[in-house]
N, C-alpha and C positions, 0 to 999 in steps of 0.2 A: 365739230370740235366738242360738243356736249356729249356726243357718243363715245369719242375717244377717251374724254375724261371719265365717263362712267366705266368703260372697259379697263382703263388703268386702275381705278379705285378697285373694281372686282379683282384684277390680278393682285393688287396689293393686299386685299382682304384674304384672298386665298393663300397667299404666302403666310400671312400672319395667323390664319386660322387653319392651318394644316391638320390633317387627321392625327388621332391619338397615337397610331403606330410610328407614324413620321415623326412625331414629337420624341417618342422614345429613342429613336435612332439619333436625332439631332443631339438630344442631352447626352446619350451614352457617349458619342464621339467628344462632345464637349469635356465631359469628365475626364476622359483620357488625355485630352490637352492640358487640363488643369493638372493632371498627374504628373506631366513631364515639365510644364513651365512654372508650376507653383510648388514644385519639389515635393509633391504629395508621396512620391516614391520612397521617401525617407522610411516609411514605415517598413519597408521590406529588409533593408539592413538592420534595422532596429529588431525585427523579428529573429534574424539569424544572430545577432549579438545575444540576445535574451535566451534564445533556445540553446546557444553553445554554452552559455553559463550554467543554465538550470541543468541541460543534459550531463555536463561534467560533474555537477554535485550529485545527482541521483543516481548516476550510472552503476555505483557499486552496490546499491541496495534494491533499486526498482525491479519489481517482479522476481526477487530472491526471498524476501520475508513478507509476511503479512502487513505488518506496519510499515515496512519499506515500500511496498507496493501502493499502499494507500497514500502515503506521503507524496510519493512520485506522482501519483494520479491527480492528488489535490494541487500540487504545484504546476503540473501541466495544464489543469483547468484554468488556473489563475492566469497562466501565460495566453490561453485562447480568449479568456474575457478581457484581458489586458489589450491584447491585439485588436479584438474586435471594436472595443470601445473607442480607441484612438483613431480607428479609420474614419468613423462618421460622426463624432461628437461634435465637429464644426462644420460639417458638410452643407448643411441648409442654413443655419443662422449666419454664416459668413457672407451669404449671398441673398439674404432675405429681402433686401430692398429690390434686388433683380427679380427675384421670384414673384414679389409683389406687383411689380410693374408689369412683367410678363403674363401674370394670371389676369390682370385687367385687359390685357391685349389678346386673349384667348388661349391661354396655357391651360392645359388639363392637368390638374394636380395629380391624378393617378398616372398619367404618362411620365410625369417628373420623377414621381417616387418609384415607378417600374424601372425607369432609367438607372436611378440610384441602386435599385436592388440588383440589378444585372452587373453593374460596374462594381459594386461592392463584393458580389459573389466572385468575380474574377480576383479581387484583391485578396479575399480570404482565401481562395484557392491557392494563390501564390504563397501566402503566408504558411499555409498548411504544409505545403510541399517543402518549403525552406526549413520549417521547425523540425519536421520528421527527418529530413536529410542532415541537419546539423546535429540533432541529437544522437542519430545513428553514428555519424562521424566521430563524435566525442566519446563514444563507448557504451550507449545505452543498447542493451541487448534484447531486441524484439524477437519473439517468436517467428517462425517461417509460415506456419499454417494458420489461416483465419477460420472462423466459425462460419461466416455468411459468404465468404469468397475463398479463394485459394490462398490468398496471401494475407496474413495478419496485418502488414503495414496498410493495405488498402482498407480494411475494415476499421483499424484504429485512425486511419486518415479521414474517413468519413465521420467518425465521432469528432475529430478535432475541428473538421470543417464546419459541422453543424453548431458546435459550441461557439465558435468564432463569429459565424454568420449570425446566429441569434442574439449574441452580444452586440454585433455590429448593428442589427435592426433596432435593438433597444435604444442603443445611442443616436440612431438616426431619428428615432421617435423624440428622443429628448432635444435634439437638435431642432426639430419643428417646433418644439415648445418654447425654447430659449430663444429670446429676441436678439441677444448678442453672444458673441463668442466668450466673453467674460463670464456671463451667466452659466454658459454650457459647461465650461471648465470648472467652474465652482460646484456644479451639480455632480460632475463625473466622479470625483473621489468619494463623495458620499454613496454614490451608486455602486461603485466598486467594493466599498466596504460591506454594504448589505448583501452583496452577491456572495461574497466570500464567507462572511459571518454566518449567513443563513443558507449556506449550501448544504449544511447537514452532513458534511464530510468529517473533517478532523476537529471541528470545534463542537463540543458537547453543548446541547441547547436544553433549556427548560421545556417541559412538555407542553406548556401552554402557547409556546411560540414556534413549535415544530411545524405547525401548519403553514407557516410562511415560507418554508423551504421548497415547496411545491410551485412557489410563484418566481422563483429565481432560475436563471439560466444554468447556473453552476450546479444545481441539483441533479437534474437528469444527466447532464454531462459527466458529473463525477460517478454517478451510478453506472452509466454505460461504460466508463473507463474500467471501473473496478470489476465489472463483469467480465469484460473482455480479457483483462489480465488475470483472471481467475483468483481473485484475492482470497476468496474463502478457503482454497486449498493450499495457501502458502503456510510454510511453518512459522511459528510465532517466535521471532528472532530474539526477543528481548530475555528469552529463558536463559539463554547462554551466560550473558552478563550477570543475571541474577543469581544464577547457581554459582557462578565464579566468585561471587562476593560472600556467599554464606558457606562455602566449601571449608574455609578456615575456622569456622565457628566450632567451639568445643561444647560437648554436653555429656551428660553422665547416664550410663546405661547399666542397669541391673540385669544380669543374665544368670541363669541357671547353668550348671554344668552340662544338664541335659540339652539345653538349648545350643550351647557351644558345640556339643557332640553332633547334634543334628546338622549344624552349618557345616561341620567337618565331613558330613556324609553327602554333601551335595556333589553330584557327579557331572554336572554341567559346567562347573569351573574348572579350567585346565589346570590351575595351580593346585587346587585341592586333589585332583586326580593324581598329580605327580607326588603330592604328599602321602597320600593313601598308599602308593606304591612302593614307598620306602621300606627296605627290610630291617627289621629289628628282632630277628629271631633268637639272638644271643641274651636277651634281657627276660628275667622270669618274674620281676615285680614292677608293680606300677611306678614305685618311687625310682627304682634303677632306670627305667625307661625314661621317665622325666629328666632325671639327672644327666644321663647320657645325651639326650636330645639338646639339653642347655649348654653342656660343656664340650662335647666333642666337636673337633674341626671338621669331621665328616658331614655335620649337619648344619655348618656355618650359613651356607647359601639358604638352606630350607628355613633357618630361623629368621631370616630377613624377609621372608615372603609374608606379604599382607593378605592373608587367606580368608579371613572372616569378615573383612570390611570394617573392623573395630580396632585390632591391634595386630602386629606381626605375630607369627607362630611363636617366636621368642618371648615377646611380652606375655602372651596367654600362658605359656609354660611356667614362667616365673610367677605370675599370679596364682596359678594353681599350686605350685609348690609351696608357696608361702601361706596359702589359705589353712586356716585351723583344721578343716576337716580332713586335710590330707594326712595329718598324724594317724588317722585311724585307717586310711586306705593305702598308704604307701608301701606297706609290706604285702598287700595282696598279690597273690601269684596269679600270673595270667600267661604261663608257659604254654607253648604249643602254637602261639600265634606268630606268623612269619612276616607279615607286613603291617603298618601302621593302619592301613584300611581295616583289616581284620580285627585289629585291637579296638579300633574306634566303634566298629559295628558291635564288638562283644560288650564294650562299656555302655553302649546306647541301648542295648536290647535285654542284657541279662536282668532277669527280675530280682535278683539278689542285690542289684546295685541301685534300686530305686532311691534309697536314701541318698547315696552319693550324687545321683542326677538331680535331686531337688535342692542341692546346696547352691546358694546365691553367690555370685562374683560381681563386684562393681568394677566396671570398665569405663575410664574416661577416654573419650574419643572425639573425633572431629566429623562434621557432616561429611566432608570429602571421603574419609575412611569408611564411613558408613555406606556411602554410595558405592564404594567398590565391592561391596557385598554382592550386589546384583549386576553390577557394571554401570559406569556413569554415562556411557552412550545410551544403554538401555533406558535408564531413568529419564535423561534428557528427552529422548524420543517420546516416551510415554507422556511426559509433561507437556511437550510441543503439541502432541496430538490432542490432549486434553484441552489446552489453552486455545488451540485453533478451533477445536469444536465449540467451546464456551463463547468465542467471538465471531461465530458464524453469523453472518447478516443476510436475510432472505432478499434485501434490495440488490445485492451484489452477486446474485446467482449467475453462474456461469451457463447462460442458455441463450439461444437465438430470440426466444420470445422476449426475454427480458432486455435484451439489446434493442430489438426492434421497437419496443414499448417506449423506451427512452429516447430513441431517435424521432418517434412520433411526436413526443412531448416537446423536443426542440424544434421540430417543424411547425407545430402548433404556435410556439412561441415567435417564429419568424413570421408566419402569416399574421398573427395577432398585432404584433409591433408594427408590421407594414401598414396593415389596415388603418391603425391608430394613427400613424403617420400622415396618411392621406386625409383622414377626418380632421385632425388637428390643423394642417396646413390649409384646408378648404377656408379657415377662417383668417388667413393672412391679410385680406382686405379690411379687416377690422382693426389693424393696427393704427395707431394715430398717424395721420398723415403729414 
């Protein structure tokens, strides 16, 4: 009988003190039972709901403009941190008494945490797939080709998964520190705020606290997303609204007759080319030509042309006719010229007309009309390029090395928080009995 009791006791001890790998399997299965019966699956539809709302909002500007891409990346990082945090913030503290009892009976804390890591990895992977699928369905236009793989969505999905998983491990560590779910849920909002404020993404930070950005999960996550979406090469979209605001502003310009003539010799402008080809061979004095251009129905369409970017041709002609210096030059003969282009060239180059070209004319115009001088699109493109160049950020460089470096940063967080969770939970027996 004594031998039987000893053997029975040995069998009992063998069951209670099974190996580390067996314990990982036991707890891994247990967590999936909790996933079903304690409704932990609720995090998946929540991920779909949040992803759909955010995807719908950012779909019109994400990966279109520089600031739109940065905003979209920041919001997606927020989703990842949010999902990961809610996955495990109560995972340990809600069963702390059970863990303490099992630990006294032979539970290996490392096995328990590894089981949590595997379970949370599956959960984060499902959330990643759901988030990318839902955002794609609501209109977010992802590129097709990736940098590290053939598919952008796979590259981007790895980034989303790593951010979510790193935030998950951070919350798992917090859950090992907090002794109750109330304490854990109290800590979580503070943790989320710190992650987002000190991410270094959209919120400017004083120089003395920027060092804290490297300690947040959101920072390498945001950098990886910004690099993958090639933020640095996107046009600076706010330029359009800024230019639209100032186009109606009036300002005064003082120009000489020579400068106006030089503008009218611009051959790249199609409207000016049409003006220069206009035949005026029947007029022999400068005054007669101006009068005819102002009054003749033949030139009505021509007078409406906004050729110089400041005023219409008709406005410029009237200003020149009413200028005091025209009394001296209106009777000047310019016969033999057959087109306005030839007359303009003659007036712009003849040495005897230097005094005329030096005369100053005051023109009141708008920014929009001034922009027409070289073309609004050309100006906007130049300003966009300059703004894009000025806002270039080396941390968002579109390169595989940069992306891999940020992935490694996130993996270090995963390993560090997991190790801290093991170390912290090893002291579970020191709780008050």
